[in-house]
N, C-alpha and C positions, 0 to 999 in steps of 0.2 A: 585592499581589494588586490584580487589575483589578476594577473596578466591575463590578455585574450588568449594567448598562446597556451595557457595552462588550464583555460576554461573548461574545455572537453573532459579532461581528465577528472577535475574537480566534481563536475557534475555527474560523470560516470561512477565515480566512488560514492557519491552520496545516493545515487539511484540503486545501487547495491542494496542499500537499507530498504527501500521500497520493496524490492523483489524479495527480500528475506522475509519481510513481514508479510507479504501475501502469500509465499509459500507456507508459513506457519498458519495463516487463516485457511488455506487450502486444506492442510492436514487436520485441523480442528474441526472444519467443516465435514470432512469424510468420517472423522469420528463420531460427530454429533449424527451423522446421516445413519450410521450403524445401528445407533439406538433408538432414534426416532423416525427413521424412513422418510425423511425431509430435511431440507437444509434450513438453516435459522438465518433470520434477519437481524438478530441481536448478537454483538459481539460478545457480550458477558455471557450469554447463554452457551456459547462454544468455548468460553472461558480464554477469550484473548484479551490481554491487558495491553492497552497503549501506554507506550512509554511517555514520558513527560516530554512535552515539546520544546524546542529551542526559544520557542516564543513565551514559554513558560518558565525560563531558567533552566530547561531539561538539556537533553542530548539528541532527541529525536527530531528529524527534518521532515517526516511525513506523517499526516494524520490518516489513519485507516478508517474506512467505513464500508458496510455491506449495501450495496446499491439495491440489489434485489435478491430475493431468495423464494424458491418454490420447492414442490415436492421432487423436481428432477434436476433443478438447475440453480446456480448462484452466480452473483458477479460482486466481487469485492474490489474496492479502489483504494489506492493510496495517492494522496495529494500533497505536494510540498507545501510547506508553510513559509518558504523563504524562496524569493526570486533570485536564483543562484547567480544569473548574469546581468541582472537589472533591466531586463527587457519587457518586464511587465507580464510576463507569461510564466505561470507555475507548473512544474513538471507532475505529469500524471500517469501513473501505472494501474492496470487493472489484471485481475486473474478470474477465471472462471472454474466450473467443475471439472473440466478436461485438464485442468493444470496449466492452460494457455496463459502465459504471462505476456502482455502487450503494452508498450508505451503509447498512450493515447495522445498525450500532449507533451512536445519536446520542449525543453527549456533551452 
């Protein structure tokens, strides 16, 4: 286990993964919108492929989902599948159609 002194650096590095996934979802949603004139609530429809999670012997620490989608808006979320610092809280990031990325739950 990492020492508490290095924990913010470790969590920060892993949260970069969440931000990259959400930036990809944003780009794919924009492409989908150009064709269908609405956003999709289905990751496979926008052609996003979830990497295999660390809980499944993969390398991804975040599971991605589309929380809501409409003709004008969408909200996607990346939730960590690992409690990085062991405090019972899982890190959560979100992105919307304006490309605003927000950490909604800090770990």
